[in-house]
C-alpha positions in Angstrom: 0.3 0.0 0.2 2.8 2.7 1.0 4.3 1.7 -2.8 1.0 2.7 -4.8 1.3 6.1 -2.6 5.1 6.8 -3.8 3.2 6.2 -7.2 1.4 8.7 -6.7 3.9 11.2 -5.0 6.0 10.6 -8.0 3.2 11.1 -10.3 2.1 14.3 -8.9 5.8 15.5 -8.8 6.1 15.7 -12.6 3.0 18.1 -13.0 3.9 21.5 -14.1 2.8 22.8 -10.5 4.0 19.5 -9.0 4.6 18.4 -5.5 8.3 17.9 -4.7 8.9 14.4 -3.0 9.3 14.3 0.7 8.1 11.4 3.2 5.8 14.3 4.8 3.9 14.5 1.2 3.0 10.7 1.8 1.5 11.2 4.6 -0.7 14.3 2.9 -1.9 12.0 0.0 -2.9 9.4 2.7 -5.1 11.8 4.5 -6.4 13.0 0.9 -7.2 9.9 -1.1 -8.0 6.5 -0.5 -6.2 3.2 -2.0 -9.2 2.9 -5.1 -8.9 6.8 -5.5 -5.0 7.2 -5.3 -5.1 4.6 -8.6 -7.8 6.5 -10.2 -5.4 9.8 -9.3 -2.7 7.6 -11.4 -5.1 7.6 -14.4 -5.4 11.1 -14.4 -2.9 12.6 -16.9 -0.1 14.9 -15.1 0.9 16.9 -18.6 -1.7 19.3 -18.6 -2.2 22.6 -18.0 -3.4 23.8 -14.5 -6.8 24.2 -14.6 -7.1 22.0 -18.0 -9.5 19.2 -17.6 -10.0 15.4 -18.9 -12.8 13.4 -19.2 -14.6 10.3 -17.5 -13.6 8.5 -20.8 -9.9 9.6 -20.9 -9.3 8.8 -17.7 -11.3 5.1 -17.7 -9.3 4.3 -20.6 -5.7 5.0 -18.5 -7.0 3.1 -15.5 -7.0 -0.6 -14.7 -10.3 -0.3 -12.8 -14.1 -0.7 -14.2 -15.0 2.3 -15.4 -18.3 2.6 -12.6 -15.5 2.5 -9.9 -13.3 5.3 -11.7 -16.0 7.1 -11.9 -17.3 6.8 -8.0 -13.9 7.7 -7.5 -13.7 10.9 -9.2 -17.0 11.8 -8.3 -16.1 10.9 -4.7 -12.6 12.6 -4.7 -14.6 15.7 -6.6 -16.9 16.1 -3.9 -14.6 16.3 -1.5 -12.5 19.1 -3.7 -9.3 17.1 -4.2 -9.7 17.5 -7.8 -10.2 20.5 -9.9 -13.7 20.1 -12.1 -15.5 21.6 -15.2 -17.0 21.0 -17.9 -15.2 19.5 -20.9 -16.3 20.0 -24.8 -20.0 17.5 -24.3 -20.9 19.5 -21.3 -19.8 16.1 -19.2 -18.1 17.1 -16.1 -14.2 17.3 -16.4 -11.5 16.3 -13.8 -7.8 17.7 -13.1 -4.9 16.9 -10.7 -5.0 20.3 -7.9 -1.8 21.4 -8.9 0.5 23.5 -6.3 -1.2 27.6 -6.5 -3.9 26.1 -7.9 -6.2 24.4 -5.3 -3.3 22.7 -3.6 -3.3 23.2 -0.7 -6.1 25.9 -0.8 -9.0 23.8 -1.5 -8.6 22.8 2.6 -9.1 26.8 3.5 -11.0 28.8 1.1 -14.3 28.1 2.5 -13.1 29.7 6.2 -14.2 26.0 7.6 -12.8 25.3 11.1 -13.3 21.6 11.8 -11.7 18.8 12.8 -10.6 17.9 9.0 -9.5 21.6 8.5 -7.0 21.2 11.3 -5.9 17.7 10.5 -5.3 19.1 6.9 -3.6 22.4 8.4 -0.9 20.1 10.1 -0.2 18.1 7.2 0.2 21.4 5.3 2.3 23.1 7.2 4.4 19.6 8.0 5.2 19.5 4.1 4.9 22.7 2.8 8.3 23.4 4.5 10.9 26.8 3.3 13.1 24.1 1.5 10.1 22.4 -0.8 8.8 26.4 -1.4 12.0 27.2 -3.0 12.2 23.7 -4.5 8.8 24.6 -6.2 9.4 28.2 -7.2 13.0 28.5 -7.5 14.1 26.0 -9.6 12.7 27.7 -12.5 13.3 31.5 -14.4 10.0 31.8 -15.0 8.2 32.7 -11.9 4.2 31.5 -11.6 3.2 34.3 -9.8 4.1 38.6 -9.9 2.9 41.1 -8.0 0.3 43.9 -9.0 1.1 47.6 -7.7 -1.5 48.9 -5.5 -3.3 51.5 -7.6 -7.4 51.6 -6.4 -7.8 53.3 -3.4 -5.1 56.4 -4.1 -3.4 58.1 -7.7 0.1 56.6 -6.9 2.4 57.9 -9.9 3.7 54.9 -11.8 6.1 54.6 -14.4 6.6 52.4 -17.0 3.6 50.4 -15.6 1.6 48.8 -18.1 -2.4 48.6 -17.2 -3.1 45.1 -17.7 -0.1 44.9 -14.5 -2.6 47.1 -12.5 -5.7 45.5 -10.4 -7.8 47.6 -11.7 -7.8 46.1 -15.5 -7.5 42.8 -14.4 -10.7 42.7 -12.3 -12.4 45.0 -15.3 -11.2 42.0 -17.5 -13.0 39.3 -15.7 -16.1 37.4 -16.7 -17.0 36.0 -13.3 -15.6 36.7 -9.8 -15.6 35.1 -6.2 -14.3 36.2 -3.6 -12.6 33.3 -0.9 -11.2 33.1 2.6 -7.2 33.6 2.6 -5.7 30.0 3.0 -2.5 31.0 4.6 -4.1 33.1 7.0 -7.2 30.6 7.1 -4.8 28.0 8.1 -2.5 30.2 10.5 -5.6 30.7 12.2 -7.2 26.9 12.5 -3.3 26.2 14.0 -4.5 28.7 16.8 -2.1 31.4 15.2 -3.9 34.6 16.5 -1.2 37.5 15.9 -1.6 38.7 12.6 -5.1 41.0 12.3 -5.3 41.3 8.8 -8.7 40.5 6.5 -9.7 36.7 5.8 -12.2 37.5 3.3 -10.0 38.6 0.3 -8.7 35.8 -1.9 -10.2 36.7 -5.6 -10.9 34.5 -8.2 -11.7 35.2 -11.6 -13.4 33.0 -14.6 -12.8 29.5 -14.8 -11.4 29.8 -10.6 -14.2 31.4 -10.3 -16.7 29.0 -11.4 -15.1 26.2 -9.9 -15.1 27.7 -6.2 -18.7 28.7 -6.5 -20.0 25.7 -7.8 -18.0 24.0 -5.0 -19.1 26.6 -2.5 -15.6 27.5 -1.5 -16.2 31.1 -2.2 -18.8 33.6 -2.8 -19.8 35.3 -5.9 -19.4 39.1 -5.9 -19.5 42.1 -8.4 -16.4 43.9 -9.7 -17.6 46.8 -7.8 -17.0 44.4 -4.4 -13.9 43.1 -5.8 -12.8 46.8 -6.0 -13.8 47.2 -3.0 -12.0 44.5 -1.7 -8.8 45.5 -3.7 -9.1 49.2 -2.1 -9.4 47.7 1.5 -6.7 45.3 1.2 -4.1 48.6 0.1 -4.9 50.5 3.4 -4.3 47.1 5.2 -1.2 46.6 3.9 -1.6 43.7 2.0 0.2 42.6 -1.4 -1.9 41.8 -4.7 0.0 39.0 -5.5 -1.6 37.6 -9.3 -0.4 34.7 -12.4 2.7 36.1 -13.9 1.0 36.4 -17.0 -0.1 39.8 -19.0 -3.6 38.3 -19.4 -6.0 35.8 -18.6 -5.3 36.4 -14.5 -6.8 33.3 -12.5 -7.0 35.2 -9.2 -5.3 38.1 -6.7 -4.0 36.7 -3.6 -4.1 39.6 -1.3 -1.2 38.5 1.2 0.5 39.7 4.4 4.0 39.5 6.0 2.8 37.5 8.6 1.7 33.9 7.1 1.5 34.0 3.6 3.5 31.5 1.4 5.0 34.8 -0.6 5.6 38.0 1.2 5.8 36.2 4.6 8.7 34.6 2.9 10.6 37.4 2.1 9.7 39.4 4.7 11.8 36.3 7.0 14.4 36.7 4.4 14.5 32.7 3.9 14.0 32.9 0.0 15.5 35.5 -1.9 13.0 37.4 -3.4 14.2 36.9 -7.3 14.0 33.5 -6.7 10.6 33.0 -5.3 8.6 35.7 -7.3 8.4 37.7 -10.8 9.2 41.6 -8.9 8.7 44.0 -11.9 8.7 46.8 -9.9 10.4 49.1 -7.2 9.4 51.9 -4.8 11.4 55.5 -5.5 10.9 58.0 -3.0 11.6 61.8 -3.4 13.5 62.6 -0.2 13.7 66.5 0.0 9.7 66.6 0.0 9.8 63.6 2.7 8.3 64.6 6.1 10.0 61.6 7.8 6.9 60.4 9.2 7.6 56.5 9.0 4.4 55.1 8.0 6.1 53.6 5.2 8.4 51.7 7.1 5.4 50.8 9.5 3.5 49.2 7.0 6.0 48.1 4.6 5.1 43.9 4.5 8.5 43.0 3.4 10.5 45.1 5.9 12.4 46.4 3.6 12.1 50.0 4.7 13.9 51.6 7.8 14.2 54.8 8.9 17.8 56.6 9.7 18.3 59.9 10.4 14.4 60.5 10.0 14.6 59.6 6.2 13.5 56.2 5.0 16.5 54.3 3.9 14.9 51.4 1.2 16.4 47.9 0.6 16.5 47.7 -3.2 17.1 43.6 -2.9 14.4 43.7 -1.0 11.4 45.9 -2.0 8.9 44.1 -4.2 7.3 47.5 -5.4 3.6 46.5 -4.2 2.7 50.2 -3.6 1.3 50.0 -0.2 3.7 52.1 1.4 2.9 54.8 -1.3 -1.4 54.3 -0.2 -0.2 55.3 3.3 2.4 58.3 2.7 0.8 61.5 3.8 3.2 63.9 1.8 2.9 61.7 -1.5 6.3 61.6 -2.2 6.3 57.7 -3.2 5.9 56.3 -6.4 6.4 53.2 -8.6 8.8 52.6 -11.5 9.6 49.6 -13.8 12.2 47.6 -12.4 13.1 45.0 -14.9 11.9 46.0 -18.4 11.2 42.4 -19.6 6.9 42.2 -18.7 5.4 38.8 -18.5 4.4 36.2 -20.0 1.6 36.8 -22.7 -1.2 34.7 -21.5 -1.9 31.7 -18.6 -1.1 28.8 -21.0 2.3 30.6 -22.3 3.3 31.2 -18.5 2.9 27.7 -18.0 4.5 26.3 -21.4 7.3 28.3 -20.5 7.6 27.0 -17.0 7.0 23.3 -18.4 9.9 23.8 -20.6 12.3 24.6 -17.9 11.3 21.6 -15.8 12.4 19.6 -18.4 8.7 18.1 -18.5 
């Protein structure tokens, strides 16, 4: 039986956004899948882009089990949100393995439940997603899965070289359907009794296919574009950072991340993984020091602790600033701007993003 879960772990490791193999992963998979479900999961192709589904017929042809048994296992896993589901061409339900950042480990926490199952999963997720594992997921390729979108909805911040598709307002406007779920990072921390983070929980925004999935599964609630804009504005005022897919178009979600427990901003704040190995950071802060009043508001709110006050003036560490712009939202003197740090732009769309990652991983 143990060998079955090793096979499944190796299968999942070869996803584009795959699960690095560790013994802790085996414990997580044993909690997620029964032996029969593990066999069926092995029959789901692992060479697909995130959110790309295949039919029951396709999976059954790859499984050494009766079609009825395959169908029952898929339905059971889907009901427990262990698979991503969406319609295929004929209108029937298609299935896909959850990929890291696109359902795993988020499905356990998006709904905001704090029951025994959520607590058990939070402990297993914490043991698996260590800093070395996270580094292996995101640090092993040049093209990063996610980037930061500068704050812009609550104040007119001067932004030099920032394209409209890189701003959070147009990202929201481009969506056809929007949902909001609970932040999985802060939610799992709360479940485990960590209460030192004061930030809002229901701020994890999904678009289009991702929105369809979380709404249909009861993991999130549907919201209007107006409410989405308000969530972004409130998040900026709280000092939360907009993290989005590293693409120019077809953005699937915006996480509003904090420096306490979020897997990206928190890791950068604690200097566990170099910024550029973890995330795509296209922008950086600029300051008109002659006009600065030395209030220290920007240093206090910086989510990655990249600003220190020296002789009553802010000193920004260019190696750790993520160009998120939340400091500019707080600046009473309006002396902070955002400028382009690197000239290249993100991959054209969601599909190209993952084609590049797939090629760089040698899959």
